C-alpha positions in Angstrom: -8.0 -13.0 -18.2 -5.5 -14.5 -16.0 -3.9 -12.5 -12.9 -1.3 -13.2 -10.8 -1.3 -11.4 -7.6 2.1 -11.0 -5.5 1.3 -10.4 -2.0 -1.9 -11.7 -2.5 -2.7 -12.0 1.4 -2.1 -8.6 2.4 -5.1 -6.1 2.6 -4.5 -4.5 -0.8 -3.6 -7.9 -2.5 -6.3 -9.6 -0.8 -8.9 -7.6 -1.8 -7.6 -7.5 -5.7 -7.8 -11.5 -5.3 -11.4 -11.4 -4.2 -12.6 -8.4 -6.9 -11.4 -9.7 -9.9 -11.9 -13.9 -8.7 -15.9 -12.4 -8.7 -15.3 -10.7 -12.0 -14.9 -14.2 -13.6 -11.3 -13.9 -13.6 -8.9 -16.7 -12.9 -6.5 -15.4 -10.2 -3.6 -17.0 -9.2 -2.3 -15.7 -5.1 1.2 -15.7 -4.5 2.5 -14.9 -0.7 5.1 -16.2 1.6 2.9 -15.1 4.6 6.3 -13.8 6.5 4.0 -10.4 7.6 3.6 -11.3 11.1 7.3 -12.3 11.5 8.5 -9.1 9.8 6.9 -6.9 12.8 7.5 -9.5 15.5 3.7 -10.3 16.1 2.4 -14.0 17.4 -1.0 -12.7 16.3 -1.8 -14.1 12.7 -2.7 -11.6 10.2 -2.1 -12.2 6.5 -2.9 -16.0 7.7 -6.5 -14.9 7.9 -6.7 -13.7 4.5 -4.9 -16.8 3.1 -8.0 -18.8 4.4 -10.4 -16.3 3.6 -9.5 -16.7 -0.1 -9.7 -19.8 0.0 -13.4 -19.7 -0.2 -13.7 -17.9 -3.1 -14.2 -19.7 -6.1 -11.9 -19.0 -9.1 -8.2 -18.5 -6.6 -5.4 -20.7 -6.8 -3.2 -20.1 -3.5 0.8 -20.5 -3.8 2.8 -20.2 -0.8 5.9 -19.1 -2.8 8.5 -16.5 -2.0 9.1 -13.7 -4.4 12.9 -13.8 -4.0 13.2 -17.3 -5.7 13.8 -16.1 -8.9 13.4 -20.0 -10.2 10.4 -20.4 -8.6 8.7 -17.0 -10.5 10.1 -18.1 -13.8 8.3 -21.4 -13.8 5.0 -20.5 -12.2 4.7 -17.6 -14.3 5.6 -19.8 -17.5 3.0 -22.4 -16.0 0.3 -19.4 -15.8 1.2 -17.1 -18.6 -0.4 -14.3 -16.8 -2.4 -11.7 -18.8 -2.2 -9.4 -15.9 0.3 -9.1 -12.3 -0.6 -7.3 -9.6 2.7 -6.7 -7.7 1.8 -5.7 -4.1 4.1 -8.1 -2.0 6.9 -6.1 -0.4 8.6 -5.3 3.5 6.4 -2.3 4.1 7.9 -1.2 7.5 10.3 1.8 7.6 11.6 0.7 11.2 12.7 -2.3 10.0 14.0 -1.4 6.9 16.5 0.4 9.3 17.0 -2.3 11.2 17.3 -5.4 8.1 18.1 -3.1 5.1 19.6 -6.4 3.2 16.4 -8.1 3.6 14.3 -5.3 2.5 16.4 -4.7 -0.5 16.0 -8.7 -1.3 12.0 -8.3 -1.0 11.0 -5.4 -2.5 13.8 -4.7 -5.2 15.2 -7.8 -6.0 11.9 -9.5 -6.1 10.4 -7.4 -7.9 13.2 -7.5 -10.6 12.4 -11.3 -10.3 8.2 -10.9 -11.1 9.4 -8.2 -13.7 11.3 -10.6 -15.6 9.1 -13.9 -15.2 6.1 -11.9 -16.5 8.6 -10.5 -19.7 9.5 -14.6 -20.5 6.4 -15.7 -20.1 4.3 -12.9 -21.7 5.7 -10.0 -23.2 2.3 -8.3 -24.2 0.7 -9.1 -20.0 0.4 -5.9 -18.0 2.6 -5.1 -14.6 1.0 -2.9 -11.9 3.5 -1.8 -9.1 2.5 -0.7 -6.0 5.3 1.9 -4.8 5.3 4.5 -2.1 5.4 8.0 -1.4 8.6 7.3 0.4 10.7 7.5 -2.7 10.4 11.1 -2.5 12.4 10.9 0.9 12.9 14.0 3.0 12.4 16.1 0.5 8.8 16.1 1.4 9.9 17.9 4.7 11.2 20.6 2.7 7.9 21.9 1.5 6.6 25.0 3.6 3.8 23.8 6.4 1.5 25.3 8.5 0.5 24.6 11.8 -3.2 24.6 13.1 -5.2 23.1 16.2 -5.0 19.4 15.2 -3.4 19.4 11.9 -0.4 20.7 9.8 -0.9 21.6 6.1 1.0 22.1 3.1 1.1 26.4 3.0 1.7 26.5 -1.1 0.5 23.2 -2.3 -2.5 21.0 -2.8 -0.5 17.9 -2.9 3.0 16.5 -4.2 2.9 15.8 -7.7 5.1 13.0 -9.5 7.6 15.2 -10.7 8.7 16.3 -7.3 12.1 15.4 -6.9 13.6 11.8 -5.7 17.2 12.8 -5.5 19.6 14.4 -3.2 17.6 13.4 -0.3 17.4 10.8 2.9 14.9 7.9 1.9 15.1 5.3 4.7 16.1 1.7 3.2 12.7 1.2 2.9 12.3 3.8 0.4 15.2 3.0 -1.6 14.4 -0.3 -2.0 11.0 0.9 -3.2 12.3 3.4 -5.5 14.4 0.7 -6.9 11.3 -1.9 -8.0 9.7 1.7 -9.1 12.5 2.5 -11.3 12.8 -1.1 -12.8 9.1 -1.1 -13.7 9.1 2.2 -15.7 12.5 1.0 -17.0 11.2 -2.1 -18.5 8.4 -0.2 -20.0 11.0 1.6 -21.8 13.3 -1.3 -23.0 11.3 -4.3 -23.2 8.2 -2.4 -24.2 6.4 -4.2 -21.1 2.9 -2.4 -20.6 3.2 -1.2 -16.9 2.4 1.4 -14.4 3.6 2.8 -11.1 1.0 3.8 -8.4 3.1 5.6 -5.7 0.7 5.1 -2.9 -0.2 7.0 0.1 -2.1 5.3 2.9 -4.3 2.7 2.2 -6.6 1.1 4.8 -9.7 -1.2 4.3 -11.3 -3.9 6.3 -8.7 -7.2 6.9 -6.4 -5.3 7.7 -3.8 -5.9 10.4 -2.3 -2.8 11.4 1.0 -2.5 13.3 2.9 0.4 14.9 5.0 0.7 11.7 2.8 0.1 9.5 -1.0 0.4 8.7 -1.5 3.1 11.1 -5.3 3.6 10.3 -6.0 -0.3 10.9 -3.6 -0.2 14.4 -5.4 2.7 16.1 -8.8 1.2 15.3 -7.9 -2.0 16.4 -6.6 -0.4 19.7 -9.4 1.6 20.3 -11.7 -1.3 20.1 -9.8 -3.3 22.4 -9.3 -0.3 24.8 -5.6 -0.5 24.7 -2.8 2.2 24.8 -1.3 4.0 22.1 1.5 5.7 21.4 2.1 9.0 19.1 5.5 9.8 17.9 5.5 13.5 17.9 2.6 15.8 18.1 0.0 14.0 16.4 -0.7 16.6 13.7 0.9 14.5 11.3 -1.3 14.6 8.2 -1.5 12.1 5.6 -4.5 11.9 2.5 -6.0 8.3 3.3 -7.3 6.1 0.2 -9.9 3.4 0.7 -8.5 0.2 -1.0 -11.8 -0.5 -3.1 -10.9 3.0 -4.7 -7.6 1.8 -5.6 -8.6 -1.5 -7.0 -10.7 1.0 -9.3 -7.9 3.0 -10.5 -6.0 -0.1 -11.2 -9.2 -1.0 -13.3 -9.1 2.4 -15.0 -5.5 1.6 -16.2 -6.2 -1.2 -17.5 -9.3 -0.6 -20.0 -7.3 2.4 -21.0 -4.6 2.6 -24.2 -1.1 2.0 -23.6 0.0 5.3 -24.4 0.2 5.7 -20.8 2.6 2.5 -20.8 5.1 3.3 -17.9 3.1 5.9 -16.3 3.8 7.1 -13.0 0.8 7.7 -10.5 0.7 9.3 -7.4 -2.7 7.9 -5.8 -4.4 8.6 -2.6 -7.2 10.4 -1.4 -5.8 13.8 -2.3 -6.2 16.9 -0.4 -10.4 16.2 -0.2 -9.7 13.1 2.1 -7.0 13.7 4.8 -6.9 13.3 8.4 -4.2 13.7 11.1 -3.4 11.5 14.2 -5.5 13.6 15.9 -8.4 13.9 14.1 -8.5 10.1 13.7 -8.3 9.8 17.8 -11.6 12.0 17.7 -13.4 10.1 15.1 -12.4 6.7 17.0 -13.6 8.2 20.2 -17.0 8.8 19.0 -17.3 5.7 17.3 -16.3 3.6 19.9 -17.7 5.4 22.7 -14.2 5.7 24.7 -11.2 7.6 25.6 -7.9 5.5 25.7 -4.5 5.8 27.1 -2.5 8.2 24.5 1.0 8.4 25.1 3.6 10.8 23.4 7.2 9.7 22.4 9.8 11.5 20.5 9.7 12.2 16.8 10.9 9.5 14.5 13.2 11.0 12.1 11.8 9.3 9.2 8.4 10.5 9.7 7.0 13.0 7.1 4.9 15.6 9.2 2.7 15.9 6.3 2.2 14.2 2.9 -0.9 14.5 0.5 -0.8 13.1 -3.1 -1.3 15.5 -6.1 -3.6 13.0 -8.0 -4.4 15.4 -10.9 -2.7 13.4 -13.5 -5.0 10.0 -12.4 -8.1 12.2 -12.5 -7.2 13.3 -16.0 -5.6 10.4 -17.4 -7.1 7.4 -16.1 -11.0 9.3 -15.4 -10.9 8.3 -11.8 -11.2 9.7 -8.5 -11.6 8.6 -4.7 -15.3 7.7 -4.1 -15.0 7.0 -0.4 -14.4 9.8 2.3 -11.9 9.2 5.6 -15.2 9.7 7.8 -16.6 6.4 5.7 -13.9 5.1 5.7 -12.8 4.7 9.3 -16.5 3.5 10.0 -16.4 0.7 7.6 -12.9 -0.1 9.3 -14.0 0.3 13.0 -17.5 -1.8 12.0 -15.5 -4.7 10.7 -13.3 -4.7 13.7 -16.2 -4.9 16.0 -17.6 -7.7 13.9 -14.5 -9.9 14.1 -13.5 -9.5 17.9 -12.0 -13.1 17.9 -9.4 -11.9 15.4 -8.0 -8.9 17.8 -8.5 -10.5 21.2 
């Protein structure tokens, strides 16, 4: 199988590329390597993954931008992919508030460029779009919650399902731009018969993740603990999320790929579900035990675009894809911390 992975130097994209290449598929990675500059960082992040993938057979690297429509059409026509995993995107909420036009161009225009390129190159190709729980916007904050000692939790539901409203709510530009790509993916299945799926992701984490304060919070906290550097919590730290180890996400992709296409155009809320959740305060406790140190934890005001609780209802993915998470938060954070400790030169 020929697979194109956009955003292939990111954490999710690079793991997908490695996984499928080692399964003897031919993989084409597309990335513009802008992640570090988007977050105003002088440190390298996707550049490391770019070099890492160069050492794996069956992977072809293309430094290109999904916003370039002509490039996408040309590349797809040449490669004729059987599957596209579209992970390229601008992932920062704060960045979208400061740069709404660029956010839209990357997340919305970039997505329709890739969809069109696939449709023109191979109408029978499969398309996977990595969406986000932010498409539900501030509606999530209308769900009643309970306050416990170290976390908030939903009072009456286990998680947010795919039929939850995306309308009449504030999203942030990031939520809107990702929702545009999300809806285009669904529409291309209906109008053009494209074999596609939308995965509305909760917090995905794993090795080779270079977290920033605005994105990749588990990796951000883990790296700061390893370095003994302070972290800032916005709010009281009881914010809680379901979390999913990146290799479990790839298994969900594979499960979709292997099913018949009566599920064409489906939307899946994908995350750890109600059995794999952690709050900021709980993560601090885990990292204190792993690192053997306490760090300076500072507190700032609540950010208006934060959801106090988000947990995915993953029952649809479990039923239709016969999939479920296998790595617990404690196991995953341990693996991530061990990877950071083995690669201190990446973070010094």
